[in-house]
FITI-437181 format. One record per residue (C-alpha): residue in three letters; x negated, y negated, z; residue number from 1. Coordinates in steps of 0.2 Angstrom, whole numbers. Example, Ala and Ser with C-alpha at 12.3 -4.5 7.8 and 13.67 -1.06 7.14 Angstrom:
// residues 2
code,east,north,up,pos
ALA,-62,22,39,1
SER,-68,5,36,2
//
This chain:
// residues 90
code,east,north,up,pos
MET,-25,-533,71,1
ALA,-43,-527,74,2
ARG,-57,-531,65,3
ARG,-66,-515,56,4
ARG,-84,-518,55,5
VAL,-96,-504,45,6
PHE,-114,-503,47,7
GLU,-126,-490,41,8
THR,-141,-484,50,9
LYS,-153,-470,48,10
VAL,-158,-458,61,11
GLU,-169,-444,62,12
CYS,-160,-429,71,13
THR,-174,-419,77,14
GLY,-162,-407,86,15
ILE,-154,-400,69,16
THR,-165,-384,65,17
THR,-161,-369,56,18
ASN,-154,-361,72,19
LEU,-139,-370,71,20
GLY,-133,-359,57,21
LEU,-124,-367,41,22
THR,-125,-385,50,23
ALA,-142,-385,46,24
ASN,-138,-384,27,25
ARG,-139,-401,19,26
ILE,-122,-399,9,27
ALA,-114,-392,24,28
MET,-119,-409,33,29
VAL,-112,-423,23,30
GLY,-94,-428,28,31
ARG,-96,-420,45,32
THR,-92,-431,60,33
VAL,-104,-434,75,34
THR,-100,-442,93,35
LEU,-110,-455,101,36
GLU,-113,-454,120,37
LYS,-121,-467,131,38
ALA,-132,-463,143,39
ALA,-127,-467,160,40
SER,-142,-475,167,41
THR,-149,-483,151,42
SER,-143,-491,135,43
GLU,-148,-474,127,44
VAL,-136,-469,115,45
SER,-137,-451,110,46
ILE,-130,-442,95,47
CYS,-122,-426,97,48
LEU,-116,-412,83,49
ASP,-102,-400,89,50
GLY,-107,-403,107,51
ALA,-126,-401,104,52
LEU,-138,-416,107,53
VAL,-147,-418,89,54
GLY,-153,-436,92,55
TYR,-154,-453,98,56
LEU,-150,-470,90,57
ASP,-167,-481,88,58
ASN,-172,-496,99,59
VAL,-164,-509,88,60
ILE,-147,-502,85,61
GLY,-144,-492,100,62
PRO,-142,-505,114,63
GLN,-129,-515,103,64
VAL,-120,-498,103,65
ALA,-121,-495,120,66
SER,-115,-512,124,67
ALA,-100,-511,112,68
ILE,-94,-494,119,69
GLU,-96,-502,136,70
ARG,-84,-514,130,71
GLY,-72,-502,125,72
GLN,-75,-500,106,73
VAL,-73,-484,97,74
PHE,-86,-478,83,75
ARG,-81,-466,69,76
VAL,-97,-458,63,77
ILE,-98,-449,48,78
ILE,-114,-442,40,79
THR,-116,-449,22,80
ASN,-133,-441,18,81
ALA,-144,-428,26,82
TYR,-163,-425,22,83
GLN,-173,-411,28,84
ASN,-188,-414,40,85
TYR,-204,-406,34,86
ASP,-217,-401,44,87
GLU,-234,-409,41,88
ALA,-244,-394,45,89
PHE,-237,-383,30,90
//
């Protein structure tokens, strides 16, 4: 029987902007599934929402997830909370 491991991390997804329509709404974001994709040349892991690149895992958890993806691990990633990014200029 496979072991299930759960971890939580915070990620800043700068690619999520209002031009994505309803997906930029906080209420619409919670519960959505995103995809993790490992870069071919580096250990960087990108986060994709509906096929659009929205961010990257940080340098602490990214290499661990990339290594697990190479070993064939499967991840189910769900947005549990969303916070709006504010522009300091305003």
